[in-house]
TIRO-452937 format. One record per residue (C-alpha): residue in one letter; x, y, z; chain. Coordinates in pm, 1 decimal. Layout:
% residues N
{gudo 'A' {X Y Z} 'A'}
...
% end
This chain:
% residues 290
{gudo 'M' {-23.3 1.4 -16.0} 'A'}
{gudo 'R' {115.9 351.8 -105.7} 'A'}
{gudo 'K' {176.9 609.5 171.7} 'A'}
{gudo 'I' {-105.8 852.5 197.4} 'A'}
{gudo 'K' {-52.0 1245.0 193.3} 'A'}
{gudo 'I' {-298.6 1439.5 400.5} 'A'}
{gudo 'I' {-364.1 1789.5 206.3} 'A'}
{gudo 'T' {-593.8 2075.6 345.8} 'A'}
{gudo 'D' {-578.8 2440.2 307.1} 'A'}
{gudo 'S' {-485.9 2755.2 496.7} 'A'}
{gudo 'T' {-817.4 2787.1 624.7} 'A'}
{gudo 'C' {-824.0 2482.6 834.0} 'A'}
{gudo 'D' {-678.3 2674.9 1141.1} 'A'}
{gudo 'I' {-453.6 2366.0 1280.2} 'A'}
{gudo 'P' {-187.9 2490.5 1509.2} 'A'}
{gudo 'P' {154.8 2477.7 1336.0} 'A'}
{gudo 'E' {286.6 2212.9 1601.0} 'A'}
{gudo 'L' {3.5 1988.9 1496.5} 'A'}
{gudo 'I' {77.6 2046.5 1122.5} 'A'}
{gudo 'Q' {457.8 1971.8 1169.9} 'A'}
{gudo 'K' {401.0 1653.8 1398.3} 'A'}
{gudo 'Y' {168.4 1522.7 1152.8} 'A'}
{gudo 'D' {344.9 1630.6 843.7} 'A'}
{gudo 'I' {40.0 1803.0 690.0} 'A'}
{gudo 'T' {67.0 2011.0 363.7} 'A'}
{gudo 'I' {-125.8 2323.2 366.3} 'A'}
{gudo 'V' {-222.0 2509.9 35.7} 'A'}
{gudo 'P' {-270.6 2869.8 72.3} 'A'}
{gudo 'L' {-606.0 3081.3 -14.2} 'A'}
{gudo 'Y' {-501.1 3438.8 -54.0} 'A'}
{gudo 'V' {-587.7 3795.2 107.5} 'A'}
{gudo 'S' {-592.1 4112.8 -111.9} 'A'}
{gudo 'F' {-582.2 4496.5 -37.1} 'A'}
{gudo 'G' {-626.8 4650.4 -370.8} 'A'}
{gudo 'E' {-371.7 4521.1 -609.3} 'A'}
{gudo 'E' {-162.7 4369.5 -348.8} 'A'}
{gudo 'T' {-224.6 3998.8 -294.8} 'A'}
{gudo 'F' {-83.4 3752.2 -20.9} 'A'}
{gudo 'A' {-82.7 3387.3 45.3} 'A'}
{gudo 'D' {-247.7 3342.2 383.5} 'A'}
{gudo 'G' {-15.6 3216.5 645.4} 'A'}
{gudo 'V' {272.5 3260.0 402.1} 'A'}
{gudo 'E' {300.4 3608.5 295.8} 'A'}
{gudo 'I' {94.3 3738.3 564.1} 'A'}
{gudo 'T' {-1.7 3720.8 922.0} 'A'}
{gudo 'V' {-323.8 3812.6 1137.0} 'A'}
{gudo 'P' {-134.5 4085.6 1276.8} 'A'}
{gudo 'E' {-15.4 4207.9 979.1} 'A'}
{gudo 'L' {-353.4 4182.3 822.6} 'A'}
{gudo 'F' {-503.7 4426.3 1077.2} 'A'}
{gudo 'A' {-211.1 4655.3 1033.7} 'A'}
{gudo 'K' {-260.7 4682.3 692.2} 'A'}
{gudo 'E' {-624.4 4753.7 724.2} 'A'}
{gudo 'K' {-561.7 5039.4 988.4} 'A'}
{gudo 'A' {-304.4 5191.2 784.0} 'A'}
{gudo 'T' {-484.3 5171.4 462.5} 'A'}
{gudo 'G' {-842.9 5183.0 537.0} 'A'}
{gudo 'V' {-903.1 4913.1 317.3} 'A'}
{gudo 'M' {-1095.5 4606.9 407.3} 'A'}
{gudo 'P' {-910.4 4304.3 307.3} 'A'}
{gudo 'K' {-1066.8 4049.3 9.5} 'A'}
{gudo 'T' {-1011.6 3700.7 0.8} 'A'}
{gudo 'S' {-984.1 3472.1 -302.0} 'A'}
{gudo 'A' {-962.6 3082.5 -346.6} 'A'}
{gudo 'T' {-689.8 2863.4 -464.3} 'A'}
{gudo 'G' {-678.7 2801.0 -810.1} 'A'}
{gudo 'P' {-672.0 2461.0 -1004.6} 'A'}
{gudo 'E' {-297.0 2498.9 -1131.0} 'A'}
{gudo 'I' {-195.2 2526.9 -782.4} 'A'}
{gudo 'F' {-348.9 2188.7 -690.8} 'A'}
{gudo 'N' {-214.0 2059.7 -975.3} 'A'}
{gudo 'Q' {151.5 2149.9 -879.3} 'A'}
{gudo 'V' {74.9 2040.6 -563.6} 'A'}
{gudo 'F' {-91.0 1709.4 -618.1} 'A'}
{gudo 'K' {180.9 1630.4 -887.5} 'A'}
{gudo 'K' {466.5 1643.9 -611.8} 'A'}
{gudo 'Y' {307.4 1399.3 -425.2} 'A'}
{gudo 'I' {188.8 1175.3 -691.4} 'A'}
{gudo 'D' {567.5 1177.5 -844.7} 'A'}
{gudo 'E' {663.7 1082.2 -487.5} 'A'}
{gudo 'D' {442.3 749.9 -508.2} 'A'}
{gudo 'Y' {205.0 918.1 -255.4} 'A'}
{gudo 'D' {-171.3 878.4 -259.2} 'A'}
{gudo 'I' {-346.0 1216.2 -143.8} 'A'}
{gudo 'F' {-629.8 1290.1 46.1} 'A'}
{gudo 'F' {-762.9 1637.6 74.8} 'A'}
{gudo 'T' {-1015.6 1804.2 249.5} 'A'}
{gudo 'G' {-1069.4 2184.5 346.0} 'A'}
{gudo 'I' {-1291.2 2476.6 321.1} 'A'}
{gudo 'G' {-1631.6 2368.2 234.9} 'A'}
{gudo 'S' {-1784.2 2409.9 -125.3} 'A'}
{gudo 'G' {-2018.6 2656.3 -3.7} 'A'}
{gudo 'F' {-1789.6 2917.4 141.2} 'A'}
{gudo 'S' {-1526.9 2885.9 -148.4} 'A'}
{gudo 'S' {-1441.7 2768.3 -508.4} 'A'}
{gudo 'T' {-1118.3 2607.0 -353.8} 'A'}
{gudo 'F' {-1285.5 2241.4 -314.3} 'A'}
{gudo 'Q' {-1410.0 2291.1 -693.1} 'A'}
{gudo 'S' {-1061.5 2377.3 -820.3} 'A'}
{gudo 'A' {-923.8 2058.8 -620.2} 'A'}
{gudo 'T' {-1184.1 1877.7 -793.6} 'A'}
{gudo 'I' {-1075.0 2001.7 -1126.2} 'A'}
{gudo 'A' {-700.8 1912.6 -1056.4} 'A'}
{gudo 'Q' {-796.6 1579.1 -960.0} 'A'}
{gudo 'Q' {-920.6 1476.0 -1307.5} 'A'}
{gudo 'E' {-561.4 1533.4 -1426.1} 'A'}
{gudo 'F' {-426.0 1243.0 -1255.9} 'A'}
{gudo 'P' {-495.0 872.2 -1291.0} 'A'}
{gudo 'E' {-811.4 736.6 -1089.0} 'A'}
{gudo 'G' {-781.1 619.6 -743.1} 'A'}
{gudo 'R' {-476.0 813.0 -665.1} 'A'}
{gudo 'I' {-646.1 1108.6 -509.3} 'A'}
{gudo 'A' {-976.3 1123.4 -258.0} 'A'}
{gudo 'L' {-1158.3 1418.7 -190.4} 'A'}
{gudo 'V' {-1388.1 1517.7 58.6} 'A'}
{gudo 'D' {-1611.1 1823.3 96.2} 'A'}
{gudo 'S' {-1603.1 1927.3 461.1} 'A'}
{gudo 'K' {-1921.8 2181.3 420.4} 'A'}
{gudo 'N' {-1733.6 2340.3 686.2} 'A'}
{gudo 'L' {-1469.4 2647.5 750.2} 'A'}
{gudo 'S' {-1172.5 2702.6 985.1} 'A'}
{gudo 'S' {-1131.8 2442.6 1257.6} 'A'}
{gudo 'G' {-1444.8 2250.1 1142.0} 'A'}
{gudo 'S' {-1263.7 2121.7 821.0} 'A'}
{gudo 'G' {-939.3 2085.6 1066.7} 'A'}
{gudo 'L' {-1094.6 1842.0 1276.5} 'A'}
{gudo 'L' {-1169.5 1635.9 978.2} 'A'}
{gudo 'T' {-818.8 1709.0 873.7} 'A'}
{gudo 'L' {-698.4 1552.8 1174.8} 'A'}
{gudo 'E' {-922.8 1271.3 1182.1} 'A'}
{gudo 'A' {-784.8 1168.8 841.3} 'A'}
{gudo 'V' {-461.2 1174.2 1027.1} 'A'}
{gudo 'R' {-577.4 964.7 1282.6} 'A'}
{gudo 'L' {-743.4 703.7 1039.8} 'A'}
{gudo 'R' {-424.7 698.4 820.2} 'A'}
{gudo 'E' {-214.8 593.5 1126.4} 'A'}
{gudo 'E' {-435.5 311.8 1216.4} 'A'}
{gudo 'G' {-325.3 185.2 868.1} 'A'}
{gudo 'K' {-689.7 265.1 676.0} 'A'}
{gudo 'T' {-672.6 286.3 293.4} 'A'}
{gudo 'L' {-732.3 572.8 95.3} 'A'}
{gudo 'F' {-1091.1 542.2 42.0} 'A'}
{gudo 'E' {-1149.0 422.7 379.8} 'A'}
{gudo 'I' {-1025.6 723.1 496.1} 'A'}
{gudo 'A' {-1242.3 915.2 249.0} 'A'}
{gudo 'S' {-1545.4 715.6 350.4} 'A'}
{gudo 'L' {-1521.6 752.3 749.7} 'A'}
{gudo 'V' {-1407.9 1095.3 714.8} 'A'}
{gudo 'E' {-1740.1 1186.5 526.5} 'A'}
{gudo 'E' {-1962.8 1007.3 748.0} 'A'}
{gudo 'L' {-1858.6 1243.5 995.5} 'A'}
{gudo 'V' {-1923.6 1577.6 806.4} 'A'}
{gudo 'P' {-2260.2 1635.9 951.9} 'A'}
{gudo 'N' {-2127.6 1573.1 1278.5} 'A'}
{gudo 'V' {-1890.4 1854.6 1287.2} 'A'}
{gudo 'R' {-1997.1 2147.9 1528.3} 'A'}
{gudo 'A' {-1818.3 2479.5 1406.7} 'A'}
{gudo 'Q' {-1962.8 2790.1 1638.7} 'A'}
{gudo 'F' {-1831.0 3113.6 1695.5} 'A'}
{gudo 'I' {-1906.8 3460.6 1868.1} 'A'}
{gudo 'V' {-1825.6 3747.4 1689.0} 'A'}
{gudo 'D' {-1761.3 4081.6 1883.2} 'A'}
{gudo 'N' {-1729.4 4290.9 1586.5} 'A'}
{gudo 'L' {-1974.9 4346.6 1367.6} 'A'}
{gudo 'D' {-1817.1 4556.6 1136.2} 'A'}
{gudo 'Y' {-1649.9 4248.4 933.3} 'A'}
{gudo 'L' {-1944.7 4069.3 877.8} 'A'}
{gudo 'Y' {-2128.5 4386.4 750.9} 'A'}
{gudo 'K' {-1856.8 4501.4 494.6} 'A'}
{gudo 'G' {-1831.0 4158.3 394.0} 'A'}
{gudo 'G' {-2193.9 4145.3 291.4} 'A'}
{gudo 'R' {-2272.8 3879.9 545.5} 'A'}
{gudo 'L' {-2532.4 4095.8 751.8} 'A'}
{gudo 'S' {-2781.2 4358.9 638.8} 'A'}
{gudo 'G' {-2758.1 4740.3 707.5} 'A'}
{gudo 'A' {-3065.0 4705.2 965.9} 'A'}
{gudo 'K' {-2896.6 4434.0 1148.6} 'A'}
{gudo 'F' {-2568.4 4585.9 1165.9} 'A'}
{gudo 'F' {-2760.0 4909.7 1301.5} 'A'}
{gudo 'F' {-2959.4 4745.7 1551.9} 'A'}
{gudo 'G' {-2695.2 4512.2 1634.3} 'A'}
{gudo 'R' {-2444.5 4789.4 1746.3} 'A'}
{gudo 'M' {-2751.2 4997.3 1903.4} 'A'}
{gudo 'L' {-2831.3 4685.2 2141.7} 'A'}
{gudo 'R' {-2440.1 4555.8 2133.8} 'A'}
{gudo 'A' {-2519.8 4235.2 1980.5} 'A'}
{gudo 'H' {-2295.8 3943.5 1963.6} 'A'}
{gudo 'P' {-2379.3 3696.6 1693.1} 'A'}
{gudo 'F' {-2341.2 3335.6 1745.3} 'A'}
{gudo 'I' {-2293.6 3180.3 1423.6} 'A'}
{gudo 'V' {-2312.4 2814.5 1364.5} 'A'}
{gudo 'V' {-2199.5 2642.2 1055.1} 'A'}
{gudo 'N' {-2499.9 2417.3 938.9} 'A'}
{gudo 'D' {-2524.2 2213.1 624.8} 'A'}
{gudo 'G' {-2248.8 2416.0 440.8} 'A'}
{gudo 'K' {-2362.3 2744.7 514.4} 'A'}
{gudo 'M' {-2308.4 3004.0 820.5} 'A'}
{gudo 'D' {-2626.9 3107.5 1014.2} 'A'}
{gudo 'V' {-2696.7 3316.0 1314.0} 'A'}
{gudo 'A' {-2840.0 3097.3 1571.3} 'A'}
{gudo 'A' {-2894.6 3358.7 1865.3} 'A'}
{gudo 'T' {-2764.8 3744.4 1930.0} 'A'}
{gudo 'P' {-2658.0 3751.3 2317.0} 'A'}
{gudo 'K' {-2682.0 4103.7 2374.6} 'A'}
{gudo 'G' {-2493.7 4336.6 2636.1} 'A'}
{gudo 'K' {-2152.1 4241.1 2786.8} 'A'}
{gudo 'I' {-1959.5 4010.7 2604.4} 'A'}
{gudo 'I' {-1950.8 3754.5 2870.4} 'A'}
{gudo 'R' {-2311.5 3676.1 2790.5} 'A'}
{gudo 'A' {-2232.7 3571.1 2461.5} 'A'}
{gudo 'L' {-1941.2 3348.5 2562.9} 'A'}
{gudo 'D' {-2129.7 3198.8 2796.1} 'A'}
{gudo 'H' {-2432.1 3091.0 2575.4} 'A'}
{gudo 'Q' {-2167.8 2919.9 2343.4} 'A'}
{gudo 'L' {-2039.7 2745.0 2657.9} 'A'}
{gudo 'D' {-2392.0 2621.0 2750.8} 'A'}
{gudo 'I' {-2444.8 2498.1 2409.9} 'A'}
{gudo 'F' {-2105.3 2301.6 2448.1} 'A'}
{gudo 'K' {-2217.9 2157.2 2767.9} 'A'}
{gudo 'K' {-2556.6 2056.6 2646.6} 'A'}
{gudo 'H' {-2385.3 1870.1 2337.9} 'A'}
{gudo 'L' {-2131.5 1707.2 2571.1} 'A'}
{gudo 'A' {-2396.5 1554.0 2795.6} 'A'}
{gudo 'E' {-2527.4 1431.8 2462.7} 'A'}
{gudo 'G' {-2226.0 1271.8 2348.0} 'A'}
{gudo 'I' {-1908.3 1423.0 2149.5} 'A'}
{gudo 'R' {-1623.4 1265.6 2015.9} 'A'}
{gudo 'P' {-1361.6 1272.3 2303.4} 'A'}
{gudo 'E' {-1032.6 1287.3 2087.6} 'A'}
{gudo 'R' {-1019.3 1652.8 2036.3} 'A'}
{gudo 'I' {-1195.7 2027.1 2120.3} 'A'}
{gudo 'I' {-1044.4 2320.0 1949.7} 'A'}
{gudo 'I' {-1080.8 2680.2 2077.7} 'A'}
{gudo 'T' {-1015.2 2889.7 1773.3} 'A'}
{gudo 'S' {-998.9 3261.3 1825.2} 'A'}
{gudo 'V' {-894.1 3597.0 1632.9} 'A'}
{gudo 'V' {-692.0 3795.5 1876.1} 'A'}
{gudo 'A' {-907.7 3711.2 2184.4} 'A'}
{gudo 'E' {-641.7 3599.8 2434.7} 'A'}
{gudo 'E' {-887.6 3665.2 2743.2} 'A'}
{gudo 'A' {-1162.2 3475.7 2593.3} 'A'}
{gudo 'E' {-929.2 3174.0 2502.7} 'A'}
{gudo 'K' {-815.6 3196.7 2856.4} 'A'}
{gudo 'Y' {-1165.2 3169.6 2998.9} 'A'}
{gudo 'Y' {-1265.5 2890.6 2760.7} 'A'}
{gudo 'F' {-953.2 2662.0 2852.5} 'A'}
{gudo 'E' {-1016.6 2714.0 3198.9} 'A'}
{gudo 'E' {-1393.8 2641.6 3194.2} 'A'}
{gudo 'L' {-1366.2 2364.2 2944.9} 'A'}
{gudo 'S' {-1082.1 2201.2 3155.0} 'A'}
{gudo 'K' {-1355.3 2152.8 3421.9} 'A'}
{gudo 'L' {-1558.3 1938.8 3203.4} 'A'}
{gudo 'V' {-1326.2 1732.5 2980.8} 'A'}
{gudo 'D' {-946.2 1623.6 2973.0} 'A'}
{gudo 'P' {-727.8 1937.4 2936.8} 'A'}
{gudo 'K' {-517.9 1736.6 2724.6} 'A'}
{gudo 'T' {-794.4 1706.9 2449.4} 'A'}
{gudo 'I' {-822.0 2093.4 2448.5} 'A'}
{gudo 'V' {-647.5 2258.1 2137.3} 'A'}
{gudo 'C' {-598.4 2650.9 2143.6} 'A'}
{gudo 'S' {-584.3 2762.2 1762.4} 'A'}
{gudo 'K' {-553.4 3104.2 1633.4} 'A'}
{gudo 'A' {-758.1 3167.3 1279.6} 'A'}
{gudo 'G' {-560.8 3247.0 982.1} 'A'}
{gudo 'S' {-602.2 3568.2 786.8} 'A'}
{gudo 'V' {-837.2 3468.5 581.3} 'A'}
{gudo 'I' {-1083.1 3328.2 856.7} 'A'}
{gudo 'A' {-986.1 3683.5 1026.1} 'A'}
{gudo 'S' {-1056.4 3898.4 746.2} 'A'}
{gudo 'H' {-1407.3 3782.3 730.5} 'A'}
{gudo 'C' {-1516.6 3787.8 1141.0} 'A'}
{gudo 'G' {-1266.3 4018.9 1286.6} 'A'}
{gudo 'V' {-1092.3 4086.0 1622.7} 'A'}
{gudo 'G' {-1242.7 3895.8 1922.2} 'A'}
{gudo 'T' {-1388.8 3630.0 1724.0} 'A'}
{gudo 'I' {-1398.7 3304.2 1929.1} 'A'}
{gudo 'G' {-1546.6 2947.3 1853.5} 'A'}
{gudo 'I' {-1561.6 2612.3 2030.0} 'A'}
{gudo 'L' {-1517.9 2313.1 1776.9} 'A'}
{gudo 'Y' {-1582.2 1965.3 1821.1} 'A'}
{gudo 'I' {-1731.7 1634.0 1649.9} 'A'}
{gudo 'R' {-2055.8 1532.0 1786.1} 'A'}
{gudo 'K' {-2189.7 1171.6 1799.8} 'A'}
{gudo 'V' {-2531.0 1265.6 1641.7} 'A'}
{gudo 'K' {-2611.4 1495.9 1351.3} 'A'}
{gudo 'N' {-2543.1 1871.5 1384.2} 'A'}
{gudo 'G' {-2815.5 2111.8 1325.0} 'A'}
{gudo 'L' {-2888.8 2475.4 1363.7} 'A'}
{gudo 'D' {-3164.3 2387.8 1620.8} 'A'}
{gudo 'N' {-2996.1 2118.2 1821.4} 'A'}
% end
């Protein structure tokens, strides 16, 4: 059996130490300011992103990875006699998965397996790390793909957004919701459900109320059953909230299963400073209302 190379994209928000430990290959998406374009995680970091936005007054825009990049990456590992597994940002959020699908067609059948995560950030990261675990168990390429695909509906990706400006300017929040949200100091609780983002609640007032709302949802799901291997706290410049969540989750689960992750520049471009999520895999199908 050939060796299996696990590939994902830069929106997976897997911490660098795990990327290195498991030899995961990252394909970057892109962030642009006007005519300048930067590879996410390669040519621009989150602090640089926000510094550039502040200095220029220009909101960043993001773009997908093209088929030609995937073709180059796939060829490298096919030539080294690897089979390839890829999952990354969901097809409903970016054309990156479509680019990978186009590139796959240039290679022999059965050498590359793709799974649409229907997710983003550490949601796709959890599926990538599951693929790593299955590879280490000795599963074949298509066993890995089949088992990961079965988990896609069970991934819980959810975030509290502290700054409405990015959702509004990125076209993900109407003018009316933006105006009243700011008036009421709302902190949208966003859940990824069936390949798209939905606002599941809008806790108002101090940020702690919103943080506790997300924590209560986690407690409910923990009681119902989650995969115990890994829980990821993913944040965008939210050190105090990250510390709070780590301390609270450590009272509920083995702290060794908790991973703290910093979102990359593409994800940060869409949600802004202060965003924080708790992400995990449930034992039941995830939904907006459950």
